[in-house]
C-alpha positions as CSV (number, residue, x, y, z in Angstrom):
1,M,104.5,104.1,114.8
2,S,103.2,107.6,116.5
3,E,101.9,107.8,120.2
4,T,98.3,108.1,118.6
5,S,98.5,105.0,116.6
6,T,99.7,103.3,119.3
7,G,96.5,103.8,121.3
8,A,94.0,103.3,118.5
9,A,95.8,99.8,118.2
10,A,95.5,98.9,121.7
11,D,91.9,100.2,121.9
12,A,91.5,97.8,119.1
13,V,93.1,94.7,120.5
14,A,91.0,95.6,123.7
15,E,87.7,95.7,121.4
16,V,88.9,92.4,120.4
17,A,89.6,90.9,123.6
18,A,86.2,92.4,125.0
19,A,84.3,90.5,122.3
20,A,85.7,87.2,123.4
21,G,85.0,88.3,127.0
22,N,81.5,88.6,126.1
23,W,81.7,85.0,124.8
24,R,83.1,83.6,128.0
25,R,80.6,85.3,130.0
26,A,78.0,83.7,128.2
27,G,79.2,80.6,129.4
28,F,80.9,79.3,125.9
29,A,84.4,78.2,125.3
30,G,85.4,81.8,123.9
31,A,89.0,80.6,123.8
32,A,88.5,78.1,121.2
33,I,86.2,80.9,119.0
34,G,89.3,83.1,119.7
35,V,91.7,80.7,118.1
36,V,89.5,80.2,115.0
37,A,89.2,84.2,115.1
38,A,92.7,84.7,115.3
39,G,93.9,84.9,112.0
40,A,91.0,87.9,110.9
41,A,91.3,89.3,114.1
42,A,94.9,91.5,113.1
43,G,92.6,92.5,110.2
44,V,89.6,93.7,111.8
45,A,92.1,95.4,114.6
46,I,93.9,97.1,111.7
47,E,90.5,98.3,110.1
48,R,89.5,99.6,113.4
49,L,92.3,102.5,113.8
50,T,90.7,104.3,111.0
51,V,86.6,103.6,110.6
52,G,84.7,104.2,114.1
53,R,82.1,101.4,115.0
54,G,79.2,104.2,114.5
55,M,80.5,104.9,111.2
56,R,80.6,101.0,110.3
57,K,76.9,100.3,111.5
58,K,75.8,103.2,109.5
59,A,77.6,101.8,106.2
60,R,76.0,98.4,106.8
61,L,72.5,100.0,107.1
62,A,73.2,101.8,104.1
63,L,74.3,99.0,102.0
64,D,71.2,96.6,102.8
65,A,69.0,99.2,101.9
66,S,70.9,100.1,98.6
67,G,72.5,97.2,97.7
68,P,70.8,94.7,94.6
69,Y,72.0,91.5,95.7
70,G,70.0,88.8,96.2
71,S,66.9,90.8,95.1
72,L,66.1,88.2,91.9
73,R,63.1,86.4,92.4
74,G,61.4,83.4,90.5
75,L,58.2,81.3,90.3
76,P,58.4,79.8,93.7
77,G,57.4,76.2,94.5
78,Q,57.7,73.5,97.2
79,A,59.4,69.9,97.3
80,Y,59.5,68.1,100.2
81,A,61.9,65.8,101.0
82,D,61.5,62.0,102.6
83,D,61.5,63.1,106.1
84,G,58.8,65.9,105.1
85,T,61.0,68.9,105.6
86,E,60.0,71.6,103.2
87,L,62.3,72.9,100.5
88,S,61.9,76.1,98.9
89,Y,62.8,76.8,95.2
90,E,62.5,79.3,92.4
91,V,62.3,78.6,88.6
92,D,63.4,81.0,86.3
93,E,61.9,80.1,82.7
94,V,63.1,80.8,79.4
95,E,61.4,83.8,77.8
96,P,59.0,82.2,75.3
97,D,60.2,84.7,72.3
98,S,63.8,85.4,73.4
99,A,65.7,83.7,70.6
100,Q,66.6,87.3,69.4
101,T,66.8,89.2,72.5
102,P,70.3,90.9,73.1
103,R,71.0,88.9,76.1
104,R,70.3,85.7,74.6
105,R,72.6,86.8,71.5
106,R,75.3,88.4,74.4
107,L,75.7,85.0,75.9
108,F,75.2,82.4,73.4
109,G,75.2,84.0,70.3
110,R,71.8,82.1,69.1
111,R,68.7,80.1,70.4
112,T,69.0,77.5,73.2
113,P,67.7,74.6,72.8
114,A,64.8,73.3,74.7
115,P,64.4,71.7,77.3
116,V,66.9,71.9,79.8
117,T,67.3,72.8,83.4
118,V,70.2,74.0,85.3
119,V,69.9,73.2,88.7
120,F,72.1,75.4,91.5
121,S,72.7,74.0,95.1
122,H,74.5,76.8,97.5
123,G,76.7,76.1,100.3
124,Y,76.9,76.2,103.8
125,C,75.5,79.2,105.5
126,L,74.3,80.8,102.2
127,S,70.9,80.8,100.1
128,Q,70.3,80.4,96.6
129,D,70.6,83.9,96.5
130,S,74.7,83.3,96.5
131,W,74.2,82.9,92.8
132,H,73.1,86.2,92.2
133,F,75.1,87.2,89.5
134,Q,75.3,83.7,87.4
135,R,71.2,84.4,87.8
136,A,71.2,87.6,86.3
137,A,73.5,86.6,83.1
138,L,71.2,83.6,82.5
139,R,67.6,84.8,83.1
140,G,65.7,84.2,80.3
141,V,68.3,82.4,78.4
142,V,67.7,78.8,79.7
143,R,65.8,77.2,82.3
144,C,67.4,77.4,86.0
145,V,66.1,76.3,89.2
146,Y,67.4,77.5,92.2
147,W,66.7,76.2,96.2
148,D,67.5,76.5,99.4
149,Q,69.2,73.5,101.2
150,R,66.8,72.7,104.1
151,S,67.1,74.5,107.4
152,H,68.9,77.4,105.1
153,G,67.2,80.5,103.3
154,R,63.4,80.1,102.5
155,S,63.4,76.4,103.4
156,A,62.1,74.9,106.4
157,R,63.8,73.5,109.6
158,G,65.2,69.6,108.9
159,V,62.3,68.0,110.6
160,A,64.9,65.1,111.1
161,Q,66.8,67.7,112.9
162,T,64.2,68.5,115.1
163,N,63.7,64.9,116.3
164,G,67.3,64.4,116.6
165,T,68.6,62.7,113.6
166,P,72.3,64.6,112.7
167,V,72.1,65.8,109.3
168,S,74.4,64.0,106.5
169,I,75.7,64.9,102.8
170,D,73.8,61.9,102.3
171,Q,70.3,63.2,103.3
172,L,71.1,66.3,101.4
173,G,71.6,64.4,98.1
174,R,68.1,63.1,98.8
175,D,67.1,66.8,99.2
176,L,68.4,67.6,95.8
177,K,66.5,64.4,94.1
178,A,63.0,65.8,95.8
179,V,63.8,69.0,94.2
180,I,64.4,67.7,90.9
181,D,61.3,65.8,91.0
182,A,59.3,68.4,91.9
183,A,60.9,71.4,89.7
184,A,62.3,69.4,86.6
185,P,60.9,66.1,86.4
186,E,61.7,65.3,83.1
187,G,64.5,66.7,80.4
188,P,68.3,67.0,80.5
189,L,69.7,68.3,83.8
190,V,72.7,70.2,84.1
191,L,73.7,70.4,88.0
192,V,75.7,73.1,89.4
193,G,77.2,73.0,93.1
194,H,79.4,75.5,95.1
195,S,81.0,73.7,98.3
196,M,78.4,72.0,100.4
197,G,76.3,72.2,97.3
198,G,78.9,70.3,95.3
199,M,79.0,67.8,98.3
200,T,75.2,67.5,97.9
201,T,75.6,66.7,94.0
202,M,78.1,63.9,94.6
203,A,75.6,62.2,96.9
204,L,72.8,62.6,94.6
205,A,75.1,60.7,91.9
206,D,76.1,58.1,94.7
207,H,72.4,57.4,95.4
208,Y,70.7,58.1,91.8
209,P,73.1,56.7,89.4
210,E,70.6,55.9,87.2
211,L,69.6,59.9,86.8
212,I,72.9,61.0,85.8
213,R,73.0,58.6,83.3
214,E,69.8,59.0,81.9
215,R,69.1,62.8,82.4
216,V,72.7,64.7,83.3
217,V,74.3,66.6,80.4
218,G,76.7,68.5,82.2
219,V,77.9,69.3,85.8
220,A,80.0,72.3,87.7
221,L,81.8,71.8,91.1
222,V,82.6,74.8,92.3
223,G,84.7,75.2,95.5
224,T,83.9,71.9,96.9
225,S,85.8,68.7,97.6
226,S,85.1,65.2,97.9
227,G,86.5,64.5,101.0
228,R,89.2,64.6,103.7
229,L,87.9,68.0,105.1
230,G,89.1,66.9,108.5
231,Q,92.5,68.0,107.0
232,V,91.9,71.6,106.0
233,N,93.7,74.0,108.3
234,F,91.8,77.4,107.5
235,G,95.0,79.4,107.0
236,L,95.7,78.8,110.8
237,P,98.8,77.4,112.0
238,V,98.8,73.5,112.5
239,A,98.9,73.4,116.1
240,G,96.1,75.8,116.5
241,M,94.1,74.2,114.3
242,N,94.5,70.6,116.0
243,A,93.2,72.2,119.1
244,V,90.3,73.8,117.6
245,R,89.4,70.2,115.9
246,R,89.4,68.9,119.3
247,V,87.2,71.4,120.7
248,L,85.1,72.8,117.9
249,P,82.3,70.2,117.5
250,G,81.7,70.6,121.7
251,V,81.3,73.9,121.1
252,L,79.2,74.3,118.5
253,K,76.9,71.8,120.1
254,A,77.0,74.0,123.2
255,L,76.7,76.9,121.0
256,G,73.6,75.7,119.3
257,S,71.9,74.2,122.5
258,Q,71.5,78.3,123.9
259,A,70.6,79.9,120.4
260,E,68.9,82.6,121.9
261,L,71.6,83.9,124.0
262,V,74.4,83.0,121.4
263,E,72.4,85.2,118.8
264,K,72.7,87.9,120.9
265,G,76.5,87.7,121.2
266,R,76.6,87.7,117.8
267,R,75.0,90.8,117.5
268,A,77.2,92.5,119.9
269,T,80.4,91.2,118.4
270,A,79.0,91.6,114.7
271,D,82.4,93.8,113.5
272,L,84.6,90.8,114.3
273,F,82.7,88.2,113.0
274,A,82.3,90.5,109.9
275,G,86.0,90.6,109.6
276,I,86.0,87.0,109.8
277,I,83.8,86.4,107.1
278,K,85.2,88.4,104.9
279,R,88.7,86.9,105.1
280,Y,87.0,83.3,104.8
281,S,84.4,84.4,101.7
282,F,87.3,86.2,99.5
283,S,90.7,87.0,98.8
284,S,90.6,90.4,96.8
285,R,91.5,93.3,98.4
286,D,88.9,95.5,96.6
287,V,85.8,93.8,96.8
288,D,82.4,95.6,96.6
289,P,81.4,96.4,99.9
290,A,77.6,96.2,98.9
291,I,79.1,92.2,97.9
292,S,80.6,91.6,100.7
293,R,78.2,92.9,103.1
294,F,75.4,90.6,101.2
295,A,78.0,87.8,102.0
296,E,77.6,88.7,105.6
297,R,73.8,89.2,105.4
298,M,73.5,85.4,104.1
299,I,75.9,84.1,106.7
300,E,74.9,86.1,109.8
301,S,70.6,84.9,108.9
302,T,72.0,81.4,109.4
303,P,71.0,80.6,112.7
304,I,73.5,79.2,115.0
305,D,71.8,75.8,115.7
306,V,71.7,75.2,112.3
307,V,75.6,75.9,111.6
308,A,76.1,73.5,114.5
309,E,73.5,70.8,113.3
310,F,75.7,70.8,109.9
311,Y,79.1,71.0,110.9
312,P,79.9,67.2,111.8
313,A,78.6,66.4,108.3
314,F,81.8,67.5,106.8
315,A,84.1,65.7,108.8
316,E,82.4,62.3,107.6
317,H,81.9,63.4,104.0
318,D,83.6,61.1,101.6
319,K,82.2,60.7,97.6
320,T,85.1,60.0,96.0
321,E,83.6,56.9,94.4
322,A,80.5,58.7,93.3
323,L,82.7,60.9,91.1
324,K,83.1,57.7,88.8
325,H,79.2,58.9,87.4
326,F,80.3,61.7,86.3
327,A,83.0,60.7,83.9
328,E,81.5,60.7,80.9
329,L,79.7,64.1,81.1
330,P,81.4,67.5,80.3
331,V,82.5,68.8,83.7
332,L,83.9,72.3,85.3
333,V,85.8,71.9,88.2
334,L,86.8,75.4,89.9
335,A,88.3,77.0,92.5
336,G,89.4,80.4,94.0
337,D,93.5,80.0,94.1
338,K,93.4,81.0,97.5
339,D,90.1,79.4,99.1
340,L,90.9,78.9,102.7
341,V,87.3,76.8,103.3
342,T,87.8,74.0,100.7
343,P,91.3,74.7,99.2
344,S,91.9,74.8,95.5
345,E,94.1,71.2,95.7
346,H,90.7,69.5,96.6
347,S,89.6,70.7,93.1
348,E,92.7,69.7,91.5
349,V,92.0,66.1,93.2
350,I,88.5,66.0,91.6
351,A,89.9,66.8,88.4
352,D,92.7,64.1,88.7
353,L,89.9,62.0,89.0
354,L,87.8,63.0,85.9
355,P,90.8,63.9,83.4
356,D,88.1,65.0,81.0
357,A,86.7,67.8,83.3
358,E,87.6,71.6,82.6
359,L,90.3,72.9,85.7
360,V,90.1,76.3,86.3
361,L,91.8,77.8,89.3
362,V,90.8,81.7,89.5
363,P,93.3,83.8,90.3
364,D,93.3,86.3,94.3
365,A,89.7,84.0,94.5
366,G,88.5,82.8,97.8
367,H,85.5,81.0,98.6
368,L,83.0,83.1,97.2
369,A,84.8,83.3,93.7
370,M,81.3,83.6,92.3
371,L,80.2,86.7,94.0
372,E,84.4,88.0,93.8
373,H,85.0,87.1,90.4
374,P,81.3,86.8,88.7
375,E,82.8,87.2,85.0
376,V,84.9,84.2,85.1
377,V,82.6,81.9,86.5
378,T,79.7,83.2,84.4
379,D,81.6,82.7,81.4
380,R,83.2,79.2,82.2
381,L,79.5,78.5,83.3
382,A,78.6,79.1,79.8
383,D,81.5,77.6,77.9
384,L,80.1,74.3,80.2
385,L,76.5,74.5,78.7
386,V,77.7,74.9,75.4
387,R,79.9,71.8,75.7
388,A,76.9,69.7,77.4
389,G,74.6,70.7,74.3
390,A,72.2,72.8,75.8
391,V,73.4,75.3,73.4
392,P,74.9,75.0,70.0
393,A,78.8,73.9,70.1
394,S,79.4,76.8,67.7
395,A,77.9,79.3,69.9
396,D,79.9,82.3,71.0
397,A,79.8,82.6,74.9
398,R,80.2,85.7,76.3
399,T,79.7,87.1,79.8
400,S,76.3,88.8,80.5
401,S,76.1,90.4,84.3
402,G,72.2,90.9,83.1
């Protein structure tokens, strides 16, 4: 390595150390956060050898201004959870005279029978906008509902949480029921959930098996898990991850109690966390920078106290028994084969428990497969809609990027 490269590398490592120092000076367990960040820090340091901080900031601003991702909007509505939390959703209705539109013909080949509603539930620290590509493809083809989970996106902060009640996956299942009651009170349903949204879907089945039996005609579980998330090592060495597990709940609680100060720290260390987000969201090296930035914006918009509120619920999540309610339905189980957040082995466990399900492991895909490889996810969803009877069984399902 040249003297110039050696100096640049040293500067990059010093920046990472300084970022951790900022957290320590704020009075938080910077060392623990450093362990979580370690897997991404090397990649961030290498990027900094060739791209200056000012240039990266300018690029982020340009991507924010020009990127179309997350710009699709539908007819807005509000549902109310059992604790009074206002849940925001949007509906994309079927075009009334769209039987012969090019988009409908491209995606399904013929008219979609009505009424079928596809309900999309997003993951932790994301929003309904994470389904951007699937929304573009399905728009006007089939009735779809997209909603923001409590304390995420456009939904209000959880009322129960402001009063000190911990978040639970069971609560999220009840929230989904409230959204269905408001946005799709009748007619067949196809349920689509990514990560935490998949867990939410399982909780719905656990609490409302009659709804699944009477109205649900198809289910898609994307990059999710039915339990044992406490065993995930996030691509870190086992010893390091064991240390993180011991301290992380307390660290997050401390961070959540000082949200304003921590948000300033997040902005000060934006480059470091952009690298972490990219590592844990995507696997491909050639992901469109605008898509990467789009994911970064969604995650950045989740307040640190919300991150802290939700994290403990995943260790307690176990909905293995609830999967039996999907046994008689067409089910798609899809995961990125390099997902570090909910590894594909968790999807394989789900598929083993639902032997008639279609299992799809997307090559070279991370946790956000629907953004990283949208054509694969959209094609498989289109096939599910055919199998669920939302479109004729003889239809020719092909991707439409909208």
